[in-house]
C-alpha positions as a Markdown table, in Angstrom:
| # | Residue | x | y | z |
|---|---|---|---|---|
| 1 | Met | 0.0 | 0.0 | 0.0 |
| 2 | Thr | 1.4 | 3.4 | -1.1 |
| 3 | Leu | 0.5 | 6.4 | 1.1 |
| 4 | Arg | 0.3 | 9.9 | -0.1 |
| 5 | Leu | 2.3 | 12.7 | 1.5 |
| 6 | Arg | -0.8 | 14.0 | 3.3 |
| 7 | Asp | -1.4 | 10.6 | 4.8 |
| 8 | Leu | 2.2 | 10.2 | 5.8 |
| 9 | Gly | 2.0 | 13.7 | 7.5 |
| 10 | Trp | -0.9 | 12.5 | 9.5 |
| 11 | Val | 0.9 | 9.3 | 10.5 |
| 12 | Trp | 4.0 | 11.2 | 11.5 |
| 13 | Thr | 2.0 | 13.7 | 13.5 |
| 14 | Leu | -0.1 | 11.1 | 15.3 |
| 15 | Gly | 3.0 | 9.0 | 15.9 |
| 16 | Ala | 4.9 | 12.0 | 17.4 |
| 17 | Phe | 1.8 | 12.8 | 19.6 |
| 18 | Ala | 1.4 | 9.2 | 20.8 |
| 19 | Gly | 5.1 | 8.9 | 21.5 |
| 20 | Gly | 5.2 | 12.2 | 23.4 |
| 21 | Val | 2.1 | 11.3 | 25.4 |
| 22 | Leu | 3.4 | 7.9 | 26.3 |
| 23 | Ala | 6.9 | 9.2 | 27.2 |
| 24 | Thr | 5.4 | 12.0 | 29.3 |
| 25 | Gly | 3.0 | 9.6 | 31.1 |
| 26 | Leu | 5.9 | 7.3 | 32.0 |
| 27 | Trp | 8.0 | 10.2 | 33.2 |
| 28 | Phe | 5.3 | 11.7 | 35.5 |
| 29 | Ser | 4.2 | 8.3 | 36.7 |
| 30 | Ser | 7.8 | 7.6 | 37.7 |
| 31 | Val | 8.2 | 11.0 | 39.4 |
| 32 | Arg | 5.0 | 10.5 | 41.4 |
| 33 | Ser | 6.1 | 7.0 | 42.5 |
| 34 | Trp | 9.5 | 8.3 | 43.6 |
| 35 | Asp | 7.9 | 11.3 | 45.4 |
| 36 | Arg | 5.6 | 8.8 | 47.2 |
| 37 | Tyr | 8.5 | 6.6 | 48.1 |
| 38 | Leu | 10.7 | 9.4 | 49.4 |
| 39 | Thr | 7.8 | 10.8 | 51.4 |
| 40 | Gln | 7.2 | 7.4 | 53.0 |
| 41 | Ala | 10.9 | 7.3 | 53.9 |
| 42 | Tyr | 10.7 | 10.8 | 55.4 |
| 43 | Val | 7.6 | 9.8 | 57.5 |
| 44 | Ala | 9.3 | 6.6 | 58.6 |
| 45 | Gly | 12.4 | 8.6 | 59.7 |
| 46 | Phe | 10.2 | 11.2 | 61.6 |
| 47 | Ala | 8.5 | 8.4 | 63.4 |
| 48 | Thr | 11.7 | 6.5 | 64.1 |
| 49 | Tyr | 13.1 | 9.6 | 65.9 |
| 50 | Glu | 10.0 | 9.7 | 68.1 |
| 51 | Asp | 10.3 | 6.0 | 68.8 |
| 52 | Leu | 13.9 | 6.3 | 69.9 |
| 53 | Arg | 13.1 | 9.2 | 72.2 |
| 54 | Asn | 10.1 | 7.4 | 73.7 |
| 55 | Gly | 11.7 | 3.9 | 73.8 |
| 56 | Leu | 9.0 | 2.5 | 71.5 |
| 57 | Ser | 8.8 | 0.5 | 68.3 |
| 58 | Ser | 5.6 | 1.5 | 66.6 |
| 59 | Gln | 6.4 | 0.8 | 62.9 |
| 60 | Pro | 5.9 | -2.7 | 61.5 |
| 61 | Asp | 8.4 | -2.1 | 58.6 |
| 62 | Val | 11.1 | -0.5 | 60.8 |
| 63 | Ser | 12.9 | -2.8 | 63.3 |
| 64 | Ile | 14.4 | -1.2 | 66.4 |
| 65 | Thr | 16.3 | -3.7 | 68.6 |
| 66 | Pro | 18.8 | -3.0 | 71.4 |
| 67 | Leu | 22.4 | -4.1 | 71.1 |
| 68 | Ser | 23.9 | -6.8 | 73.4 |
| 69 | Ala | 26.5 | -5.9 | 76.0 |
| 70 | Glu | 29.4 | -6.9 | 73.7 |
| 71 | Glu | 27.8 | -4.9 | 70.8 |
| 72 | Arg | 27.4 | -1.9 | 73.1 |
| 73 | Arg | 31.0 | -2.0 | 74.0 |
| 74 | Leu | 32.0 | -2.0 | 70.3 |
| 75 | Ala | 29.6 | 0.8 | 69.6 |
| 76 | Asp | 31.0 | 2.9 | 72.6 |
| 77 | Ser | 34.5 | 2.5 | 71.2 |
| 78 | Gly | 33.4 | 3.4 | 67.6 |
| 79 | Asp | 34.1 | 0.0 | 66.1 |
| 80 | Phe | 30.8 | -0.2 | 64.3 |
| 81 | Glu | 32.4 | -2.2 | 61.4 |
| 82 | Gln | 32.9 | -5.1 | 63.8 |
| 83 | Leu | 29.3 | -5.4 | 64.9 |
| 84 | Pro | 27.9 | -8.8 | 64.1 |
| 85 | Gly | 25.8 | -8.9 | 60.9 |
| 86 | Leu | 27.3 | -5.8 | 59.5 |
| 87 | Ser | 30.5 | -7.3 | 58.0 |
| 88 | Gly | 29.3 | -6.5 | 54.4 |
| 89 | Arg | 28.6 | -2.9 | 55.2 |
| 90 | Arg | 32.1 | -1.3 | 55.3 |
| 91 | Phe | 31.1 | 2.3 | 54.5 |
| 92 | Leu | 30.5 | 4.3 | 57.8 |
| 93 | Thr | 28.7 | 7.6 | 58.0 |
| 94 | Asn | 28.8 | 9.2 | 61.5 |
| 95 | Leu | 26.5 | 12.1 | 62.4 |
| 96 | Ser | 24.7 | 13.6 | 65.4 |
| 97 | Ile | 21.2 | 15.2 | 65.4 |
| 98 | Leu | 20.6 | 17.9 | 68.0 |
| 99 | Thr | 17.2 | 18.0 | 69.7 |
| 100 | Asp | 17.8 | 21.6 | 70.7 |
| 101 | Ser | 20.4 | 23.4 | 68.6 |
| 102 | Ser | 20.6 | 26.2 | 71.2 |
| 103 | Ala | 21.8 | 23.8 | 73.8 |
| 104 | Pro | 24.1 | 21.3 | 72.2 |
| 105 | Leu | 25.4 | 20.0 | 75.5 |
| 106 | Ser | 21.9 | 19.3 | 76.9 |
| 107 | Gly | 22.4 | 15.5 | 76.5 |
| 108 | His | 19.4 | 15.1 | 74.2 |
| 109 | Asn | 21.2 | 14.7 | 70.9 |
| 110 | Leu | 20.8 | 11.6 | 68.7 |
| 111 | Thr | 24.0 | 9.9 | 67.8 |
| 112 | Leu | 23.9 | 7.8 | 64.6 |
| 113 | Ala | 26.2 | 5.5 | 62.6 |
| 114 | Val | 25.0 | 4.6 | 59.1 |
| 115 | Met | 26.5 | 1.4 | 57.9 |
| 116 | Ser | 26.2 | 1.1 | 54.1 |
| 117 | Asp | 27.2 | -1.5 | 51.5 |
| 118 | Arg | 27.7 | 1.2 | 48.8 |
| 119 | Leu | 28.7 | 4.7 | 49.9 |
| 120 | Val | 29.3 | 7.3 | 52.6 |
| 121 | Tyr | 26.2 | 9.6 | 52.6 |
| 122 | Pro | 26.6 | 13.4 | 52.2 |
| 123 | Val | 24.5 | 14.2 | 55.3 |
| 124 | Ser | 26.3 | 17.4 | 56.5 |
| 125 | Asp | 23.8 | 19.8 | 54.9 |
| 126 | Ile | 20.8 | 17.9 | 56.3 |
| 127 | Val | 21.8 | 17.8 | 60.0 |
| 128 | Ser | 23.5 | 21.2 | 60.3 |
| 129 | Gly | 20.5 | 23.4 | 59.7 |
| 130 | Ser | 19.2 | 25.3 | 62.8 |
| 131 | Asp | 15.7 | 25.8 | 61.4 |
| 132 | Gln | 14.7 | 22.2 | 61.6 |
| 133 | Thr | 13.6 | 20.0 | 64.6 |
| 134 | Gly | 15.2 | 16.7 | 65.4 |
| 135 | Pro | 12.4 | 14.6 | 63.9 |
| 136 | Gln | 12.6 | 16.7 | 60.6 |
| 137 | Lys | 16.3 | 16.1 | 60.4 |
| 138 | Met | 15.9 | 12.4 | 61.0 |
| 139 | Gly | 13.2 | 12.3 | 58.3 |
| 140 | Asn | 15.5 | 14.1 | 55.9 |
| 141 | Leu | 18.2 | 11.6 | 56.7 |
| 142 | Thr | 16.0 | 8.6 | 55.9 |
| 143 | Arg | 14.8 | 10.4 | 52.7 |
| 144 | Leu | 18.5 | 10.8 | 51.7 |
| 145 | Leu | 19.1 | 7.1 | 52.4 |
| 146 | Ala | 16.1 | 6.3 | 50.1 |
| 147 | Thr | 17.5 | 8.5 | 47.4 |
| 148 | Tyr | 20.6 | 6.3 | 46.9 |
| 149 | Cys | 20.2 | 2.6 | 46.1 |
| 150 | Gly | 21.5 | 0.7 | 49.1 |
| 151 | Glu | 20.7 | -1.4 | 52.1 |
| 152 | Pro | 21.9 | 0.8 | 55.1 |
| 153 | Ile | 21.6 | -0.3 | 58.7 |
| 154 | Leu | 21.5 | 2.4 | 61.4 |
| 155 | Val | 23.1 | 2.2 | 64.9 |
| 156 | Ala | 21.6 | 4.9 | 67.1 |
| 157 | Arg | 21.6 | 6.2 | 70.7 |
| 158 | Phe | 19.3 | 8.9 | 72.0 |
| 159 | Gly | 21.1 | 11.0 | 74.6 |
| 160 | Gln | 22.8 | 8.7 | 77.1 |
| 161 | Gly | 20.5 | 5.8 | 76.5 |
| 162 | Ala | 21.3 | 2.4 | 75.1 |
| 163 | Trp | 22.5 | 1.7 | 71.6 |
| 164 | Gln | 19.8 | 0.5 | 69.2 |
| 165 | Arg | 20.0 | -1.3 | 65.8 |
| 166 | Ile | 17.5 | 0.2 | 63.3 |
| 167 | Asp | 16.7 | -1.8 | 60.2 |
| 168 | Gly | 14.3 | 0.1 | 57.9 |
| 169 | Thr | 15.5 | -1.3 | 54.5 |
| 170 | Arg | 11.9 | -2.4 | 53.8 |
| 171 | Val | 11.1 | 1.4 | 53.7 |
| 172 | Trp | 14.2 | 3.2 | 52.5 |
| 173 | Gly | 16.2 | 0.3 | 51.1 |
| 174 | Cys | 17.0 | -0.3 | 47.4 |
| 175 | Gly | 14.5 | -3.2 | 47.2 |
| 176 | Ala | 11.7 | -0.9 | 48.3 |
| 177 | Ala | 12.4 | 1.7 | 45.7 |
| 178 | Pro | 9.9 | 1.9 | 42.7 |
| 179 | Val | 11.1 | 1.2 | 39.2 |
| 180 | Asp | 12.6 | 4.3 | 37.7 |
| 181 | Leu | 11.0 | 4.8 | 34.3 |
| 182 | Arg | 12.5 | 8.2 | 33.5 |
| 183 | Leu | 15.4 | 6.9 | 31.4 |
| 184 | Pro | 13.1 | 4.5 | 29.5 |
| 185 | Ser | 10.7 | 7.4 | 28.8 |
| 186 | Ile | 13.6 | 9.5 | 27.4 |
| 187 | Phe | 14.7 | 6.5 | 25.4 |
| 188 | Leu | 11.1 | 6.0 | 24.1 |
| 189 | Ala | 10.9 | 9.7 | 23.1 |
| 190 | Val | 14.3 | 9.5 | 21.3 |
| 191 | Val | 13.3 | 6.3 | 19.5 |
| 192 | Ala | 10.0 | 7.7 | 18.4 |
| 193 | Leu | 11.8 | 10.9 | 17.2 |
| 194 | Ala | 14.4 | 8.8 | 15.4 |
| 195 | Val | 11.7 | 6.7 | 13.6 |
| 196 | Ile | 9.8 | 9.8 | 12.5 |
| 197 | Leu | 13.0 | 11.6 | 11.3 |
| 198 | Thr | 14.2 | 8.5 | 9.5 |
| 199 | Ser | 10.8 | 8.1 | 7.8 |
| 200 | Val | 10.9 | 11.8 | 6.8 |
| 201 | Gly | 14.5 | 11.5 | 5.6 |
| 202 | Asn | 13.6 | 8.4 | 3.5 |
| 203 | Val | 10.8 | 10.3 | 1.8 |
| 204 | Thr | 12.9 | 13.4 | 1.1 |
| 205 | Asp | 15.8 | 11.2 | 0.0 |
| 206 | Ser | 13.6 | 9.4 | -2.5 |
| 207 | Phe | 12.8 | 12.8 | -4.2 |
| 208 | Arg | 16.4 | 13.9 | -4.0 |
| 209 | Leu | 17.7 | 10.7 | -5.5 |
| 210 | Phe | 15.3 | 10.8 | -8.3 |
| 211 | Ala | 16.2 | 14.4 | -9.1 |
| 212 | Gln | 19.9 | 13.6 | -8.9 |
| 213 | Ser | 19.4 | 10.6 | -11.3 |
| 214 | Leu | 17.6 | 12.9 | -13.8 |
| 215 | Arg | 20.4 | 15.5 | -13.5 |
| 216 | Asp | 23.0 | 12.8 | -14.2 |
| 217 | Arg | 21.1 | 11.1 | -17.0 |
| 218 | Arg | 22.8 | 13.0 | -19.8 |
| 219 | Arg | 26.2 | 12.6 | -18.3 |
| 220 | Ser | 26.2 | 9.0 | -17.1 |
| 221 | Gly | 23.3 | 7.5 | -19.0 |
| 222 | Gly | 20.1 | 6.2 | -17.6 |
| 223 | Pro | 17.5 | 3.5 | -17.8 |
| 224 | Glu | 14.7 | 3.7 | -20.3 |
| 225 | Ser | 12.3 | 4.1 | -17.4 |
| 226 | Tyr | 12.6 | 4.7 | -13.7 |
| 227 | Asp | 11.1 | 2.7 | -10.9 |
| 228 | Met | 11.2 | 4.7 | -7.7 |
| 229 | Ser | 9.9 | 3.7 | -4.3 |
| 230 | Gly | 8.2 | 6.3 | -2.2 |
| 231 | Pro | 4.9 | 8.1 | -1.6 |
| 232 | Ser | 2.2 | 8.1 | -4.2 |
| 233 | Glu | 3.1 | 11.7 | -5.4 |
| 234 | Leu | 6.6 | 10.6 | -6.3 |
| 235 | Arg | 5.3 | 7.6 | -8.2 |
| 236 | Asp | 3.0 | 9.9 | -10.2 |
| 237 | Ile | 6.0 | 12.1 | -11.0 |
| 238 | Val | 8.1 | 9.1 | -12.0 |
| 239 | Ser | 5.3 | 7.9 | -14.2 |
| 240 | Ala | 5.0 | 11.2 | -15.9 |
| 241 | Val | 8.7 | 11.5 | -16.4 |
| 242 | Asn | 8.9 | 8.0 | -17.9 |
| 243 | Ala | 6.1 | 8.9 | -20.3 |
| 244 | His | 7.9 | 12.1 | -21.3 |
| 245 | Leu | 11.2 | 10.2 | -21.8 |
| 246 | Gln | 9.4 | 7.6 | -23.9 |
| 247 | Asp | 7.9 | 10.3 | -26.1 |
| 248 | Glu | 11.2 | 12.1 | -26.5 |
| 249 | Arg | 13.0 | 8.9 | -27.3 |
| 250 | Glu | 10.4 | 8.0 | -29.9 |
| 251 | Gln | 10.6 | 11.4 | -31.5 |
| 252 | Leu | 14.4 | 11.3 | -31.7 |
| 253 | Glu | 14.3 | 7.7 | -33.1 |
| 254 | Lys | 11.7 | 8.8 | -35.7 |
| 255 | Arg | 13.9 | 11.7 | -36.7 |
| 256 | Ala | 16.9 | 9.5 | -37.0 |
| 257 | Thr | 14.9 | 7.0 | -39.0 |
| 258 | Val | 13.6 | 9.6 | -41.4 |
| 259 | Leu | 17.1 | 11.1 | -41.8 |
| 260 | Ser | 18.6 | 7.7 | -42.4 |
| 261 | Gly | 15.9 | 6.9 | -44.9 |
| 262 | Val | 16.5 | 10.2 | -46.7 |
| 263 | Ser | 20.2 | 9.6 | -46.7 |
| 264 | His | 19.7 | 6.2 | -48.1 |
| 265 | Asp | 17.1 | 7.3 | -50.7 |
| 266 | Leu | 19.3 | 10.1 | -51.8 |
| 267 | Gly | 22.2 | 7.7 | -52.5 |
| 268 | Thr | 20.6 | 6.3 | -55.7 |
| 269 | Pro | 19.7 | 9.6 | -57.4 |
| 270 | Ala | 23.0 | 11.1 | -56.2 |
| 271 | Ala | 24.9 | 8.3 | -57.9 |
| 272 | Arg | 22.9 | 8.8 | -61.1 |
| 273 | Val | 23.6 | 12.5 | -61.0 |
| 274 | Arg | 27.3 | 11.8 | -60.6 |
| 275 | Leu | 27.2 | 9.4 | -63.6 |
| 276 | Arg | 25.4 | 12.0 | -65.7 |
| 277 | Ala | 27.7 | 14.7 | -64.5 |
| 278 | Ala | 30.6 | 12.7 | -65.7 |
| 279 | Leu | 29.2 | 12.9 | -69.3 |
| 280 | Ile | 29.2 | 16.7 | -69.2 |
| 281 | Pro | 32.1 | 18.0 | -71.4 |
| 282 | Asp | 32.4 | 21.3 | -69.5 |
| 283 | Ala | 34.9 | 20.5 | -66.7 |
| 284 | Glu | 34.0 | 23.5 | -64.6 |
| 285 | Leu | 30.3 | 22.8 | -64.7 |
| 286 | Arg | 30.9 | 19.1 | -63.9 |
| 287 | Glu | 32.9 | 20.0 | -60.8 |
| 288 | Lys | 30.3 | 22.4 | -59.6 |
| 289 | Leu | 27.5 | 19.9 | -60.0 |
| 290 | Glu | 29.5 | 17.2 | -58.2 |
| 291 | Ser | 30.4 | 19.6 | -55.4 |
| 292 | Asp | 26.7 | 20.4 | -55.0 |
| 293 | Val | 25.8 | 16.7 | -54.8 |
| 294 | Asp | 28.5 | 16.1 | -52.2 |
| 295 | Gln | 27.4 | 19.1 | -50.1 |
| 296 | Met | 23.8 | 17.9 | -50.2 |
| 297 | Thr | 24.6 | 14.3 | -49.1 |
| 298 | Gly | 27.2 | 15.6 | -46.5 |
| 299 | Met | 24.6 | 17.9 | -45.0 |
| 300 | Ile | 22.2 | 15.0 | -44.5 |
| 301 | Glu | 24.9 | 12.9 | -42.9 |
| 302 | Ser | 25.9 | 15.8 | -40.6 |
| 303 | Val | 22.4 | 16.2 | -39.4 |
| 304 | Leu | 22.1 | 12.5 | -38.8 |
| 305 | Thr | 25.3 | 12.5 | -36.8 |
| 306 | Tyr | 23.9 | 15.4 | -34.6 |
| 307 | Thr | 20.7 | 13.5 | -34.1 |
| 308 | Arg | 22.5 | 10.4 | -33.1 |
| 309 | Ser | 24.6 | 12.4 | -30.6 |
| 310 | Glu | 21.3 | 13.6 | -29.0 |
| 311 | Leu | 20.1 | 10.0 | -28.6 |
| 312 | Ser | 23.1 | 9.2 | -26.2 |
| 313 | Val | 23.1 | 5.6 | -27.2 |
| 314 | Glu | 26.7 | 5.1 | -26.1 |
| 315 | Glu | 27.1 | 3.9 | -22.6 |
| 316 | Pro | 29.7 | 5.8 | -20.4 |
| 317 | Arg | 32.7 | 3.9 | -19.1 |
| 318 | Gln | 35.9 | 4.6 | -17.4 |
| 319 | Ile | 38.6 | 5.7 | -19.8 |
| 320 | Ser | 42.0 | 7.4 | -19.7 |
| 321 | Leu | 41.5 | 10.9 | -21.1 |
| 322 | Thr | 45.3 | 11.2 | -21.4 |
| 323 | Ser | 45.5 | 8.2 | -23.7 |
| 324 | Leu | 42.5 | 9.3 | -25.8 |
| 325 | Val | 44.0 | 12.8 | -26.4 |
| 326 | Glu | 47.5 | 11.4 | -27.1 |
| 327 | Ala | 46.1 | 8.9 | -29.7 |
| 328 | Leu | 44.1 | 11.7 | -31.4 |
| 329 | Val | 47.1 | 14.0 | -31.6 |
| 330 | Ala | 49.2 | 11.1 | -33.0 |
| 331 | Asp | 46.6 | 10.6 | -35.7 |
| 332 | Tyr | 46.8 | 14.2 | -36.8 |
| 333 | Gln | 50.6 | 14.2 | -36.7 |
| 334 | Asp | 50.6 | 11.0 | -38.9 |
| 335 | Met | 48.6 | 13.1 | -41.5 |
| 336 | Asp | 51.3 | 15.8 | -41.3 |
| 337 | Leu | 48.9 | 18.3 | -39.6 |
| 338 | Pro | 50.2 | 20.9 | -37.1 |
| 339 | Val | 48.6 | 19.5 | -34.0 |
| 340 | Thr | 50.7 | 19.3 | -30.7 |
| 341 | Leu | 50.0 | 18.2 | -27.1 |
| 342 | Lys | 51.4 | 20.3 | -24.3 |
| 343 | Gln | 53.0 | 18.3 | -21.5 |
| 344 | Ala | 51.5 | 19.0 | -18.1 |
| 345 | Ala | 53.9 | 20.7 | -15.6 |
| 346 | Pro | 54.9 | 18.4 | -12.7 |
| 347 | Val | 52.8 | 19.0 | -9.6 |
| 348 | Ala | 55.0 | 19.9 | -6.6 |
| 349 | Val | 54.2 | 18.1 | -3.4 |
| 350 | Glu | 55.4 | 19.1 | 0.1 |
| 351 | Gly | 56.4 | 16.3 | 2.3 |
| 352 | Ala | 55.7 | 15.8 | 6.0 |
| 353 | Ala | 57.8 | 17.2 | 8.8 |
| 354 | Ser | 60.7 | 14.9 | 10.0 |
| 355 | Leu | 62.3 | 14.5 | 13.3 |
| 356 | Phe | 65.8 | 14.5 | 11.7 |
| 357 | Met | 65.6 | 17.7 | 9.7 |
| 358 | Ser | 64.1 | 21.1 | 10.2 |
| 359 | Arg | 62.8 | 21.7 | 6.7 |
| 360 | Arg | 60.1 | 19.8 | 4.9 |
| 361 | Gly | 61.0 | 17.6 | 1.9 |
| 362 | His | 59.6 | 18.4 | -1.5 |
| 363 | Gly | 58.7 | 16.1 | -4.4 |
| 364 | Ser | 56.7 | 16.1 | -7.6 |
| 365 | Leu | 54.1 | 14.0 | -9.4 |
| 366 | Ser | 55.0 | 12.6 | -12.8 |
| 367 | Glu | 53.8 | 14.7 | -15.7 |
| 368 | Ser | 52.8 | 11.5 | -17.5 |
| 369 | Arg | 50.1 | 10.6 | -14.9 |
| 370 | Arg | 46.8 | 9.3 | -16.3 |
| 371 | Ile | 43.6 | 11.2 | -16.0 |
| 372 | Leu | 40.7 | 8.8 | -15.6 |
| 373 | Val | 37.2 | 9.9 | -16.4 |
| 374 | Met | 33.7 | 8.3 | -16.8 |
| 375 | Ala | 32.9 | 9.2 | -20.4 |
| 376 | Arg | 31.6 | 8.1 | -23.8 |
| 377 | Pro | 34.9 | 7.7 | -25.7 |
| 378 | Ile | 33.4 | 7.8 | -29.2 |
| 379 | Ser | 31.3 | 10.9 | -28.6 |
| 380 | Leu | 34.2 | 12.6 | -26.7 |
| 381 | Lys | 36.6 | 11.8 | -29.5 |
| 382 | Arg | 34.2 | 13.2 | -32.1 |
| 383 | Ala | 33.8 | 16.4 | -30.1 |
| 384 | Leu | 37.6 | 16.8 | -29.7 |
| 385 | Thr | 38.1 | 16.2 | -33.4 |
| 386 | Asn | 35.6 | 19.0 | -34.2 |
| 387 | Leu | 37.5 | 21.4 | -32.0 |
| 388 | Val | 40.8 | 20.5 | -33.5 |
| 389 | Asp | 39.3 | 20.8 | -37.1 |
| 390 | Asn | 37.9 | 24.2 | -36.3 |
| 391 | Ala | 41.3 | 25.3 | -34.9 |
| 392 | Leu | 43.0 | 24.2 | -38.1 |
| 393 | Lys | 40.3 | 25.8 | -40.3 |
| 394 | Tyr | 40.3 | 29.2 | -38.6 |
| 395 | Gly | 44.0 | 29.2 | -37.6 |
| 396 | Arg | 47.3 | 27.7 | -38.6 |
| 397 | His | 48.0 | 25.5 | -35.6 |
| 398 | Ala | 46.2 | 23.5 | -32.9 |
| 399 | Ser | 47.7 | 23.0 | -29.5 |
| 400 | Ile | 46.0 | 20.7 | -26.9 |
| 401 | Glu | 46.4 | 20.8 | -23.1 |
| 402 | Leu | 44.8 | 18.9 | -20.2 |
| 403 | Glu | 43.8 | 20.4 | -16.9 |
| 404 | Thr | 42.2 | 18.5 | -14.1 |
| 405 | Asp | 41.1 | 18.6 | -10.5 |
| 406 | Ala | 39.2 | 16.2 | -8.2 |
| 407 | Asp | 35.8 | 16.9 | -9.9 |
| 408 | Thr | 36.4 | 18.0 | -13.5 |
| 409 | Ala | 38.8 | 17.5 | -16.4 |
| 410 | Thr | 39.3 | 20.2 | -19.1 |
| 411 | Ile | 40.6 | 19.8 | -22.6 |
| 412 | Ile | 42.1 | 23.1 | -23.9 |
| 413 | Val | 42.5 | 23.7 | -27.6 |
| 414 | Asp | 44.5 | 26.8 | -28.7 |
| 415 | Asp | 44.7 | 28.0 | -32.3 |
| 416 | Lys | 47.0 | 30.5 | -33.9 |
| 417 | Gly | 46.3 | 33.3 | -36.3 |
| 418 | Thr | 42.5 | 33.3 | -36.3 |
| 419 | Asn | 40.7 | 36.5 | -37.0 |
| 420 | Leu | 37.5 | 35.5 | -35.1 |
| 421 | Ser | 36.6 | 37.1 | -31.7 |
| 422 | Val | 35.1 | 35.2 | -28.8 |
| 423 | Ser | 31.6 | 36.5 | -29.6 |
| 424 | Asp | 32.0 | 35.4 | -33.2 |
| 425 | Ile | 33.0 | 31.9 | -32.3 |
| 426 | Glu | 30.2 | 31.6 | -29.7 |
| 427 | Ala | 27.7 | 32.6 | -32.4 |
| 428 | Leu | 28.9 | 29.6 | -34.4 |
| 429 | Met | 27.7 | 27.2 | -31.7 |
| 430 | Ala | 24.2 | 27.6 | -33.1 |
| 431 | Pro | 23.2 | 24.9 | -35.6 |
| 432 | Phe | 24.1 | 25.6 | -39.3 |
| 433 | Arg | 26.1 | 28.7 | -38.5 |
| 434 | Arg | 29.4 | 28.9 | -40.4 |
| 435 | Gly | 32.3 | 31.3 | -40.2 |
| 436 | Ser | 33.8 | 33.8 | -42.8 |
| 437 | Asn | 35.7 | 31.0 | -44.6 |
| 438 | Ile | 32.6 | 29.4 | -45.8 |
| 439 | Gly | 33.8 | 29.5 | -49.4 |
| 440 | Ser | 37.2 | 28.0 | -48.7 |
| 441 | Ser | 36.4 | 25.4 | -46.0 |
| 442 | Asp | 34.3 | 22.3 | -45.8 |
| 443 | Gly | 31.6 | 21.9 | -43.1 |
| 444 | Phe | 27.9 | 22.4 | -42.5 |
| 445 | Gly | 27.8 | 24.4 | -39.3 |
| 446 | Leu | 27.1 | 21.6 | -36.9 |
| 447 | Gly | 30.6 | 20.9 | -35.5 |
| 448 | Leu | 30.5 | 23.2 | -32.4 |
| 449 | Thr | 26.8 | 22.3 | -31.8 |
| 450 | Ile | 27.8 | 18.7 | -31.5 |
| 451 | Val | 30.7 | 19.6 | -29.2 |
| 452 | Ala | 28.4 | 21.6 | -26.9 |
| 453 | Thr | 25.9 | 18.7 | -26.9 |
| 454 | Val | 28.6 | 16.2 | -26.0 |
| 455 | Ala | 29.9 | 18.5 | -23.2 |
| 456 | Glu | 26.4 | 18.7 | -21.7 |
| 457 | Gln | 26.1 | 14.9 | -21.9 |
| 458 | His | 29.2 | 14.7 | -19.8 |
| 459 | Gly | 28.0 | 17.2 | -17.2 |
| 460 | Gly | 30.3 | 20.0 | -18.5 |
| 461 | Ser | 30.3 | 22.9 | -20.9 |
| 462 | Leu | 32.0 | 24.4 | -23.9 |
| 463 | Ser | 33.4 | 27.9 | -23.6 |
| 464 | Phe | 35.8 | 30.2 | -25.5 |
| 465 | Glu | 38.3 | 32.8 | -24.4 |
| 466 | Ala | 41.1 | 34.9 | -25.9 |
| 467 | Gly | 44.4 | 32.9 | -26.1 |
| 468 | Asp | 47.9 | 34.0 | -26.5 |
| 469 | Gln | 47.9 | 34.1 | -30.3 |
| 470 | Gly | 44.3 | 33.3 | -31.2 |
| 471 | Leu | 41.2 | 31.7 | -29.6 |
| 472 | Arg | 41.1 | 29.1 | -26.8 |
| 473 | Ala | 38.4 | 26.5 | -26.5 |
| 474 | Arg | 37.8 | 24.9 | -23.1 |
| 475 | Leu | 35.8 | 21.6 | -23.1 |
| 476 | Lys | 35.1 | 20.8 | -19.5 |
| 477 | Ile | 33.6 | 17.5 | -18.4 |
| 478 | Arg | 32.9 | 15.9 | -15.0 |
| 479 | Arg | 35.2 | 13.1 | -14.0 |
């Protein structure tokens, strides 16, 4: 089942609301349980103080038992760690609670030793306040004991009375504490937020990936149709794009079929015209007629080549741009044409610092390093050939140079002696536009148009600028 964006929005909103309500409910339920637990510990401590003062034991969950004679001797000497049954509680917290803070020597203070299995309790702030009564201080002490997870046993003596063992772990011990759901509630909220953000990110990524695949279609090729997962709106867009691509592909294929048929059908009458032209005794008229036939058939072939370049039937693959350019330059040089390849300057590299010398070392990368690109080699070679041919037509010499960085590679073609300006050569990029040497040079005005099309198919561009001795063409492609 495919949901629409509106439905997904409702699902995300309701999911966020439900997750927030559940996490908030768990948080406040845990807070209330802990407040209730700490309040019970406070009340138990308050009552324990009164029981010690009155010599009673009124609480069923708090056990108050007197120490034996031997245990009293150990308590009087401060050896609480040696009391029987307290061997596992090695953390001792000593404190004294005054009944009347204005008369600290009245003999009614409560002396306490807290034996814990986990920690020494920070009780100084609780028992030192002068605005609290003794029972309140004792309640705050047991509330503090309940705050930390432990099983503390108290040994206490009120005034000059007997030492008492107080076991209230069923009230303020770790086992009596409620389950703390605050961390799970935070975890639940984070998980709910992560699920919603992941779902939103997946939907937005599906749109972004489809847009990126369309942008890269001309450069890196693409399928005949797209099959994208995602909301219903994206599927509608993909379906419309697939239909558009199919119509565009059919139109280009029809155009190429018509041009191929025209080119084929023109072959027979063109051959007859050439045979008949050979019978014309006037040599000048015969040459003009044959030239017109060649120009007519060449124009059809040129348009067919341009249409085929728009079809982008060649699949891109990884090639060495350096090798392609070197092979092309070698082909021109074999034909004794003035085409040269400039060697790239070595790239200087600074070395890392060394413990044995104060200066950094320096090196260089070889100028013969390969430049690897993802490209259509036949189309790219055709475009480069058109640039070199134009440089030879409008100038006397063609010089090729390669520049590269991490993202792009640029083929630079310089000519010498051309009389065209940058604006003139850019105007020739339109189809069927030719330069001032139309009468002395072959061509049909589609060379630069094909180069610009190939550059766009490789995610780049074709531009011109003034060179040292003529014009400079820059064919940039993405690597």
